[in-house]
C-alpha positions as CSV (number, residue, x, y, z in Angstrom):
1,M,133.4,119.2,92.6
2,N,130.8,116.5,92.2
3,Q,130.3,114.6,95.5
4,N,128.4,111.7,93.8
5,V,131.4,110.4,91.7
6,N,132.2,107.5,94.1
7,V,128.8,106.9,95.6
8,Q,127.3,103.4,95.0
9,T,123.7,102.7,96.0
10,F,121.9,99.6,96.9
11,S,118.2,99.6,97.2
12,E,115.4,97.3,98.2
13,D,113.3,96.1,95.3
14,R,110.5,98.5,95.0
15,F,108.3,95.8,93.3
16,K,108.6,93.1,95.9
17,G,105.4,94.3,97.5
18,L,103.7,94.2,94.1
19,K,104.6,90.6,93.6
20,I,103.1,89.7,96.9
21,L,99.9,91.7,96.0
22,L,99.7,90.0,92.6
23,I,99.8,86.7,94.4
24,I,96.7,87.8,96.2
25,L,95.0,89.5,93.3
26,V,95.4,86.8,90.6
27,P,93.3,84.2,92.5
28,I,90.5,86.8,93.0
29,I,90.5,87.6,89.3
30,L,90.5,83.9,88.4
31,L,87.5,83.4,90.8
32,F,85.6,86.2,89.2
33,A,86.4,84.7,85.7
34,L,85.3,81.3,86.8
35,M,82.1,82.6,88.2
36,F,81.5,84.4,84.8
37,L,82.3,81.3,82.8
38,T,80.2,79.0,84.8
39,M,77.1,81.1,85.3
40,E,73.9,79.5,84.3
41,Q,71.8,81.6,81.9
42,N,68.5,82.0,83.7
43,E,66.3,85.1,84.0
44,N,67.8,86.0,87.4
45,A,71.4,85.7,86.4
46,L,73.4,88.7,85.4
47,S,74.1,89.1,81.7
48,P,77.8,89.4,80.5
49,A,77.1,93.2,79.9
50,E,76.1,93.6,83.6
51,F,78.7,91.3,85.0
52,L,81.8,92.8,83.2
53,P,81.5,96.3,84.9
54,I,81.4,94.5,88.2
55,I,84.6,92.7,87.4
56,G,86.1,95.8,86.1
57,G,85.2,97.7,89.3
58,V,86.8,95.0,91.5
59,F,89.9,95.0,89.3
60,L,90.2,98.8,89.4
61,F,89.6,98.7,93.3
62,F,92.6,96.3,93.7
63,I,94.8,98.3,91.3
64,L,94.1,101.5,93.4
65,L,94.7,99.5,96.5
66,T,97.9,98.2,95.1
67,F,99.1,101.7,94.2
68,L,98.2,103.1,97.6
69,I,100.1,100.2,99.5
70,L,103.1,100.7,97.3
71,S,103.2,104.4,97.6
72,L,103.2,104.2,101.4
73,Q,105.7,101.3,101.6
74,R,109.1,102.3,103.0
75,R,112.1,101.5,100.8
76,K,115.6,101.4,102.2
77,T,118.6,102.6,100.2
78,V,122.2,102.2,101.3
79,K,124.6,104.8,100.0
80,C,128.2,103.6,100.1
81,T,131.4,105.7,99.5
82,P,135.0,104.8,100.0
83,E,134.7,106.5,103.4
84,G,131.6,104.8,104.7
85,F,127.9,104.4,104.3
86,R,124.5,106.1,105.2
87,I,121.0,104.7,104.9
88,Q,118.0,106.5,103.5
89,D,114.4,105.6,103.9
90,S,112.0,106.6,101.0
91,T,108.5,106.3,100.0
92,F,106.8,107.5,96.8
93,W,106.2,110.8,98.6
94,S,109.3,111.6,100.5
95,T,113.1,110.6,101.2
96,S,114.9,111.1,104.5
97,D,118.3,110.1,105.8
98,S,117.8,107.6,108.6
99,S,121.4,107.5,109.7
100,E,124.6,109.5,109.8
101,L,127.7,108.4,107.9
102,T,129.2,105.3,109.4
103,K,132.9,104.9,108.5
104,W,134.1,101.5,107.2
105,S,136.9,101.7,109.8
106,E,134.3,101.5,112.5
107,V,132.9,98.2,111.3
108,S,134.0,95.4,113.6
109,D,131.9,92.5,112.0
110,T,129.4,91.6,109.4
111,N,126.6,89.1,109.7
112,I,123.5,87.7,108.0
113,A,121.0,87.4,110.8
114,L,117.7,85.8,111.1
115,L,115.2,88.2,112.5
116,E,111.9,87.1,114.1
117,Y,108.8,89.3,114.5
118,E,105.9,88.3,116.6
119,L,102.6,88.6,114.8
120,G,100.5,89.9,117.7
121,T,99.8,87.1,120.2
122,V,101.8,83.9,120.6
123,E,99.1,82.0,118.8
124,D,99.6,84.2,115.7
125,G,103.2,82.9,115.3
126,T,106.2,84.7,114.0
127,L,107.5,86.1,110.7
128,N,111.1,85.2,109.9
129,H,113.5,86.8,107.5
130,Y,117.2,87.3,107.0
131,S,119.0,90.6,107.1
132,F,122.5,91.7,106.2
133,H,124.0,93.6,109.2
134,V,127.3,95.4,109.9
135,E,128.4,95.8,113.5
136,T,130.4,98.5,115.1
137,N,131.7,98.5,118.8
138,E,128.6,100.4,119.7
139,Y,125.7,99.1,117.6
140,S,124.5,96.9,114.9
141,I,123.1,98.3,111.6
142,N,120.7,96.4,109.4
143,L,121.7,97.3,105.8
144,L,119.2,95.4,103.7
145,D,116.5,92.7,104.4
146,L,117.2,89.8,102.0
147,K,113.6,89.1,101.2
148,T,113.0,92.7,100.0
149,S,116.1,93.0,97.9
150,S,117.1,91.2,94.7
151,K,119.8,88.5,94.9
152,K,121.9,90.6,92.5
153,T,121.7,93.6,94.9
154,I,122.6,91.5,98.0
155,R,125.6,89.9,96.2
156,E,126.9,93.3,95.1
157,L,126.3,94.9,98.5
158,I,128.1,92.1,100.4
159,N,130.9,92.1,97.9
160,Y,131.2,96.0,98.3
161,V,131.3,95.7,102.1
162,N,133.9,92.8,101.9
163,N,136.2,95.1,99.8
164,A,135.6,98.2,101.9
165,T,136.5,96.4,105.1
166,P,139.9,94.8,104.5
167,H,140.6,95.0,108.2
168,L,137.9,92.3,109.0
169,K,139.3,88.7,109.3
170,N,136.1,87.2,107.8
171,I,134.0,87.8,104.7
172,W,130.6,86.7,103.4
173,L,130.6,84.8,100.0
174,P,128.0,83.0,98.0
175,N,128.1,79.2,98.8
176,S,129.0,78.6,95.2
177,Q,132.1,80.6,95.6
178,I,133.6,79.4,98.9
179,G,135.7,76.5,97.2
180,N,137.5,74.5,99.9
181,K,137.3,77.1,102.6
182,Q,135.7,76.1,105.9
183,P,132.5,78.0,106.5
184,L,132.2,79.7,109.9
185,D,128.6,80.4,109.5
186,S,126.0,80.0,106.8
187,A,122.7,81.7,106.0
188,Y,120.5,82.5,103.0
189,K,122.9,80.8,100.5
190,F,125.9,82.7,101.8
191,S,128.8,81.5,104.0
192,K,131.1,83.4,106.3
193,V,134.8,82.3,105.6
194,A,138.2,83.5,106.5
195,R,139.9,86.0,104.0
């Protein structure tokens, strides 16, 4: 009997980190291109044949750095079954279960929470992001961070959790789908409403 028949997985986007690195990398490449195009041709200046290998080396360095960072980046996957869910953490190199099976019947509430992380000292400030949580009577479980997951994945996960927890009196819906229902809470383009 195949145990994966009713398993649905929801994963963080593995390329979100790449998008952030590209935001950093593109201006650096443009800076080098601007330097190359505006170089004055005098006897001390590098010729294009000498300058292109430097640009290529810098570009290769950033590509290797990007691969290294992405290969070490943890990626969370939520595996849902009709009975419950478990969370796996994986990198390019390994995968491990980070939680035991939590049964849907144990879930007492769901929330989209704003998490704040301090960046070192008080002067450095904080980093804020939203996360979709399920709560039991004993603990709260962060299913997926909304910044590192695609909007489609988040919508599908929230819909799955809504359907898997019919005993809950409130559900989360995209703001565009709440109609004339009164929102009890709102966060990240979703609203918590009565069933």
